[in-house]
LORO-940977 format. One line per field, with one value per atom (N, C-alpha, C, O): atom name; residue in one letter; x, y, z; residue number from 1. Coordinates in nm, 3 decimals. Atoms other than C-alpha are relative to their C-alpha. Layout:
BEGIN
a: c(CA,...)
r: c(a,...)
px: c(X,...)
py: c(Y,...)
pz: c(Z,...)
k: c(NUM,...)
This chain:
BEGIN
a: c(N,CA,C,O,N,CA,C,O,N,CA,C,O,N,CA,C,O,N,CA,C,O,N,CA,C,O,N,CA,C,O,N,CA,C,O,N,CA,C,O,N,CA,C,O,N,CA,C,O,N,CA,C,O,N,CA,C,O,N,CA,C,O,N,CA,C,O,N,CA,C,O,N,CA,C,O,N,CA,C,O,N,CA,C,O,N,CA,C,O,N,CA,C,O,N,CA,C,O,N,CA,C,O,N,CA,C,O,N,CA,C,O,N,CA,C,O,N,CA,C,O,N,CA,C,O,N,CA,C,O,N,CA,C,O,N,CA,C,O,N,CA,C,O,N,CA,C,O,N,CA,C,O,N,CA,C,O,N,CA,C,O,N,CA,C,O,N,CA,C,O,N,CA,C,O,N,CA,C,O,N,CA,C,O,N,CA,C,O,N,CA,C,O,N,CA,C,O,N,CA,C,O,N,CA,C,O,N,CA,C,O,N,CA,C,O,N,CA,C,O,N,CA,C,O,N,CA,C,O,N,CA,C,O,N,CA,C,O,N,CA,C,O,N,CA,C,O,N,CA,C,O,N,CA,C,O,N,CA,C,O,N,CA,C,O,N,CA,C,O,N,CA,C,O,N,CA,C,O,N,CA,C,O,N,CA,C,O,N,CA,C,O,N,CA,C,O,N,CA,C,O,N,CA,C,O,N,CA,C,O,N,CA,C,O,N,CA,C,O,N,CA,C,O,N,CA,C,O,N,CA,C,O,N,CA,C,O,N,CA,C,O,N,CA,C,O,N,CA,C,O,N,CA,C,O,N,CA,C,O,N,CA,C,O,N,CA,C,O,N,CA,C,O,N,CA,C,O,N,CA,C,O,N,CA,C,O,N,CA,C,O)
r: c(x,x,x,x,x,x,x,x,x,x,x,x,x,x,x,x,x,x,x,x,x,x,x,x,x,x,x,x,x,x,x,x,x,x,x,x,x,x,x,x,x,x,x,x,x,x,x,x,x,x,x,x,x,x,x,x,x,x,x,x,x,x,x,x,x,x,x,x,x,x,x,x,x,x,x,x,x,x,x,x,x,x,x,x,x,x,x,x,x,x,x,x,x,x,x,x,x,x,x,x,x,x,x,x,x,x,x,x,x,x,x,x,x,x,x,x,x,x,x,x,x,x,x,x,x,x,x,x,x,x,x,x,x,x,x,x,x,x,x,x,x,x,x,x,x,x,x,x,x,x,x,x,x,x,x,x,x,x,x,x,x,x,x,x,x,x,x,x,x,x,x,x,x,x,x,x,x,x,x,x,x,x,x,x,x,x,x,x,x,x,x,x,x,x,x,x,x,x,x,x,x,x,x,x,x,x,x,x,x,x,x,x,x,x,x,x,x,x,x,x,x,x,x,x,x,x,x,x,x,x,x,x,x,x,x,x,x,x,x,x,x,x,x,x,x,x,x,x,x,x,x,x,x,x,x,x,x,x,x,x,x,x,x,x,x,x,x,x,x,x,x,x,x,x,x,x,x,x,x,x,x,x,x,x,x,x,x,x,x,x,x,x,x,x,x,x,x,x,x,x,x,x,x,x,x,x,x,x,x,x,x,x,x,x,x,x,x,x,x,x,x,x,x,x,x,x,x,x,x,x,x,x,x,x,x,x,x,x,x,x,x,x,x,x,x,x,x,x)
px: c(0.001,3.334,0.119,0.145,-0.116,3.640,-0.046,-0.152,0.038,3.636,-0.021,-0.109,0.015,3.681,-0.134,-0.195,0.130,3.370,-0.112,-0.211,0.102,3.172,-0.010,-0.120,-0.003,3.279,-0.068,-0.147,0.065,3.176,-0.151,-0.226,0.144,2.837,-0.068,-0.176,0.056,2.777,-0.005,-0.105,-0.003,2.882,-0.107,-0.172,0.103,2.656,-0.139,-0.223,0.129,2.364,-0.023,-0.134,0.012,2.432,-0.029,-0.112,0.022,2.450,-0.143,-0.209,0.138,2.121,-0.100,-0.200,0.088,1.959,-0.002,-0.107,-0.007,2.079,-0.068,-0.133,0.067,1.958,-0.151,-0.222,0.144,1.614,-0.053,-0.165,0.041,1.597,0.014,-0.069,-0.029,1.742,-0.093,-0.107,0.085,1.500,-0.143,-0.183,0.136,1.146,-0.093,-0.069,0.094,0.857,-0.081,-0.142,0.069,0.708,-0.101,-0.143,0.090,0.478,-0.131,-0.179,0.130,0.159,0.009,-0.079,-0.016,0.288,0.017,-0.037,-0.023,0.402,-0.127,-0.156,0.126,0.076,-0.098,-0.173,0.087,-0.109,0.035,-0.054,-0.043,0.097,-0.054,-0.098,0.055,-0.009,-0.150,-0.200,0.145,-0.375,-0.031,-0.127,0.021,-0.348,0.019,-0.055,-0.026,-0.204,-0.120,-0.160,0.119,-0.500,-0.116,-0.184,0.110,-0.746,0.019,-0.077,-0.029,-0.574,-0.029,-0.058,0.030,-0.627,-0.150,-0.194,0.145,-1.001,-0.062,-0.179,0.051,-1.038,-0.028,0.058,0.030,-1.215,0.091,0.126,-0.085,-1.004,-0.090,-0.158,0.080,-1.171,0.091,0.212,-0.081,-1.058,0.101,0.213,-0.091,-0.906,0.120,0.233,-0.110,-0.700,0.092,0.215,-0.082,-0.582,0.086,0.204,-0.074,-0.482,0.112,0.224,-0.102,-0.298,0.117,0.233,-0.107,-0.101,0.081,0.203,-0.072,-0.015,0.088,0.199,-0.077,0.100,0.124,0.232,-0.115,0.323,0.104,0.224,-0.092,0.472,0.092,0.207,-0.084,0.599,0.078,0.151,-0.086,0.750,-0.063,0.007,0.065,0.492,-0.061,-0.183,0.048,0.468,-0.092,-0.194,0.091,0.319,-0.140,-0.240,0.130,0.043,-0.079,-0.201,0.064,-0.031,-0.055,-0.170,0.041,-0.044,-0.120,-0.215,0.110,-0.271,-0.131,-0.236,0.121,-0.516,-0.051,-0.172,0.044,-0.521,-0.054,-0.149,0.057,-0.575,-0.138,-0.227,0.132,-0.861,-0.102,-0.222,0.087,-1.001,-0.031,-0.107,0.033,-1.006,0.110,0.087,-0.111,-0.665,0.070,0.067,-0.084,-0.448,0.124,0.158,-0.121,-0.135,0.106,0.171,-0.101,0.089,-0.033,0.055,0.040,-0.112,0.013,0.055,-0.011,-0.125,0.146,0.179,-0.142,0.251,0.054,0.131,-0.043,0.306,-0.046,0.030,0.053,0.082,0.074,0.110,-0.066,0.245,0.144,0.196,-0.138,0.591,0.007,0.115,0.002,0.484,0.014,0.071,0.006,0.441,0.134,0.158,-0.120,0.785,0.115,0.230,-0.106,0.979,0.076,0.168)
py: c(-0.132,-3.578,0.077,0.078,-0.077,-3.360,0.129,0.182,-0.124,-3.057,0.118,0.200,-0.113,-2.815,-0.006,0.098,0.015,-2.957,0.037,0.098,-0.029,-2.929,0.152,0.207,-0.145,-2.566,0.070,0.162,-0.059,-2.482,-0.019,0.073,0.027,-2.643,0.089,0.142,-0.086,-2.451,0.145,0.214,-0.137,-2.123,0.022,0.126,-0.012,-2.186,0.010,0.089,-0.005,-2.251,0.133,0.186,-0.131,-1.932,0.110,0.198,-0.102,-1.724,-0.007,0.096,0.014,-1.864,0.047,0.111,-0.046,-1.802,0.151,0.210,-0.146,-1.443,0.067,0.170,-0.056,-1.376,-0.008,0.087,0.016,-1.510,0.103,0.151,-0.098,-1.276,0.142,0.227,-0.134,-0.974,0.043,0.163,-0.034,-0.991,-0.045,-0.154,0.039,-0.990,0.007,0.088,-0.006,-1.058,0.129,0.160,-0.129,-0.725,0.008,0.117,-0.001,-0.829,0.069,0.152,-0.057,-0.735,0.152,0.223,-0.144,-0.390,0.069,0.178,-0.060,-0.320,0.002,0.101,0.006,-0.431,0.099,0.165,-0.096,-0.226,0.143,0.226,-0.134,0.081,0.031,0.143,-0.017,0.032,0.028,0.120,-0.019,-0.001,0.137,0.202,-0.132,0.311,0.111,0.209,-0.100,0.506,0.009,0.118,0.004,0.396,0.072,0.154,-0.060,0.496,0.152,0.228,-0.144,0.834,0.072,0.192,-0.059,0.893,0.004,0.052,-0.006,0.854,-0.118,-0.112,0.120,0.510,-0.105,-0.132,0.102,0.242,-0.123,-0.162,0.120,-0.060,-0.121,-0.167,0.116,-0.348,-0.122,-0.113,0.120,-0.703,0.020,-0.030,-0.026,-0.583,0.082,0.058,-0.082,-0.322,-0.086,-0.075,0.089,-0.582,-0.091,-0.114,0.086,-0.811,0.078,0.028,-0.083,-0.528,0.026,0.015,-0.026,-0.443,-0.127,-0.121,0.127,-0.811,-0.031,-0.082,0.022,-0.835,0.088,0.045,-0.091,-0.533,-0.052,-0.038,0.052,-0.697,-0.107,-0.118,0.105,-0.988,0.051,-0.025,-0.060,-0.746,0.038,0.087,-0.035,-0.692,0.140,0.155,-0.138,-0.312,0.039,0.104,-0.036,-0.274,-0.061,0.003,0.065,-0.523,0.071,0.086,-0.073,-0.336,0.133,0.167,-0.131,0.003,-0.015,0.063,0.023,-0.133,-0.027,0.027,0.033,-0.276,0.122,0.146,-0.116,0.038,0.112,0.181,-0.101,0.269,-0.045,0.037,0.053,0.042,0.020,0.024,-0.022,0.095,0.148,0.184,-0.142,0.472,0.092,0.211,-0.086,0.599,0.059,0.001,-0.055,0.829,-0.086,-0.160,0.079,0.673,0.034,-0.056,-0.041,0.876,-0.051,-0.098,0.048,0.787,-0.152,-0.205,0.147,0.419,-0.042,-0.137,0.032,0.415,0.021,-0.060,-0.027,0.571,-0.108,-0.152,0.105,0.316,-0.132,-0.200,0.127,0.023,-0.002,-0.107,-0.007,0.141,-0.014,-0.040,0.019,0.124,-0.148,-0.180,0.141,-0.253,-0.071,-0.141,0.082,-0.394,0.058,0.021,-0.060,-0.188,-0.101,-0.065)
pz: c(0.061,-1.886,0.055,0.175,-0.042,-1.879,0.068,0.036,-0.070,-1.648,-0.094,-0.071,0.090,-1.940,-0.074,-0.099,0.065,-2.113,0.096,0.056,-0.101,-1.793,0.022,0.032,-0.020,-1.746,-0.118,-0.099,0.117,-2.103,0.005,-0.030,-0.009,-2.048,0.103,0.079,-0.104,-1.727,-0.048,-0.028,0.050,-1.889,-0.108,-0.110,0.104,-2.188,0.063,0.019,-0.070,-1.953,0.068,0.065,-0.064,-1.761,-0.101,-0.077,0.104,-2.079,-0.050,-0.062,0.048,-2.206,0.104,0.070,-0.107,-1.869,0.013,0.035,-0.010,-1.859,-0.118,-0.101,0.117,-2.213,0.017,-0.016,-0.021,-2.123,0.099,0.084,-0.100,-1.824,-0.054,-0.024,0.049,-2.005,-0.113,-0.138,0.113,-2.300,0.033,-0.006,-0.036,-2.161,-0.120,-0.211,0.111,-2.396,0.006,0.108,0.001,-2.500,-0.114,-0.152,0.115,-2.782,0.031,-0.047,-0.032,-2.605,0.012,-0.038,-0.017,-2.512,-0.134,-0.154,0.130,-2.868,-0.085,-0.152,0.074,-3.024,0.061,-0.011,-0.068,-2.764,-0.039,-0.055,0.042,-2.861,-0.140,-0.166,0.135,-3.223,0.008,-0.056,-0.015,-3.121,0.060,0.019,-0.062,-2.902,-0.103,-0.104,0.105,-3.196,-0.095,-0.136,0.086,-3.410,0.069,0.009,-0.075,-3.140,0.014,0.004,-0.010,-3.094,-0.131,-0.132,0.131,-3.468,-0.026,-0.131,0.013,-3.413,-0.073,-0.112,0.067,-3.571,0.107,0.191,-0.100,-3.366,-0.016,-0.128,0.001,-3.271,-0.021,0.071,0.038,-3.452,-0.010,0.012,0.021,-3.518,-0.114,-0.107,0.112,-3.847,0.046,0.003,-0.054,-3.659,0.085,0.075,-0.084,-3.406,-0.086,-0.057,0.092,-3.691,-0.067,-0.080,0.065,-3.867,0.093,0.051,-0.096,-3.553,0.027,0.046,-0.020,-3.503,-0.120,-0.105,0.123,-3.866,0.001,-0.040,-0.008,-3.811,0.098,0.076,-0.101,-3.504,-0.057,-0.015,0.059,-3.714,-0.119,-0.183,0.101,-3.965,-0.132,-0.221,0.127,-4.239,0.009,0.021,-0.010,-4.225,-0.116,-0.094,0.109,-4.576,0.017,-0.014,-0.023,-4.489,0.108,0.098,-0.109,-4.168,-0.051,-0.025,0.052,-4.342,-0.092,-0.085,0.093,-4.614,0.074,0.039,-0.076,-4.361,0.076,0.079,-0.077,-4.148,-0.089,-0.050,0.090,-4.445,-0.049,-0.071,0.035,-4.544,0.112,0.087,-0.115,-4.193,0.021,0.111,-0.009,-4.247,0.046,0.063,-0.042,-4.138,-0.121,-0.230,0.106,-4.346,-0.010,0.083,0.021,-4.490,0.106,0.159,-0.098,-4.256,0.140,0.211,-0.134,-3.943,0.009,0.112,0.001,-4.043,0.010,0.082,-0.006,-4.099,0.141,0.191,-0.137,-3.758,0.097,0.183,-0.087,-3.589,-0.021,0.075,0.030,-3.766,0.048,0.085,-0.050,-3.667,0.151,0.205,-0.145,-3.302,0.037,0.141,-0.035,-3.313,0.008,0.107,-0.007,-3.396,0.082,0.060,-0.081,-3.142,0.080,0.153)
k: c(1,1,1,1,2,2,2,2,3,3,3,3,4,4,4,4,5,5,5,5,6,6,6,6,7,7,7,7,8,8,8,8,9,9,9,9,10,10,10,10,11,11,11,11,12,12,12,12,13,13,13,13,14,14,14,14,15,15,15,15,16,16,16,16,17,17,17,17,18,18,18,18,19,19,19,19,20,20,20,20,21,21,21,21,22,22,22,22,23,23,23,23,24,24,24,24,25,25,25,25,26,26,26,26,27,27,27,27,28,28,28,28,29,29,29,29,30,30,30,30,31,31,31,31,32,32,32,32,33,33,33,33,34,34,34,34,35,35,35,35,36,36,36,36,37,37,37,37,38,38,38,38,39,39,39,39,40,40,40,40,41,41,41,41,42,42,42,42,43,43,43,43,44,44,44,44,45,45,45,45,46,46,46,46,47,47,47,47,48,48,48,48,49,49,49,49,50,50,50,50,51,51,51,51,52,52,52,52,53,53,53,53,54,54,54,54,55,55,55,55,56,56,56,56,57,57,57,57,58,58,58,58,59,59,59,59,60,60,60,60,61,61,61,61,62,62,62,62,63,63,63,63,64,64,64,64,65,65,65,65,66,66,66,66,67,67,67,67,68,68,68,68,69,69,69,69,70,70,70,70,71,71,71,71,72,72,72,72,73,73,73,73,74,74,74,74,75,75,75,75,76,76,76,76,77,77,77,77,78,78,78,78,79,79,79,79,80,80,80,80,81,81,81,81,82,82,82,82,83,83,83,83,84,84,84,84,85,85,85,85,86,86,86,86,87,87,87,87)
């Protein structure tokens, strides 16, 4: 192996390692923020609410809003809660 190839490999490994450290997993905290928003609006956190917040985390905001409005939230409150998840 040539020295330049070895250096590139080491640098690539370092970059990947730094990215892994710099971007901590925050899924639980974001979903929890969504659930807290729902609870603050006076709606109990049920399995449907947990599912809605999880759906929002993966990017389906309309699906989240639809589920939360079905659970008794206003459209504006549901939108606010769903926007908490994908932060």
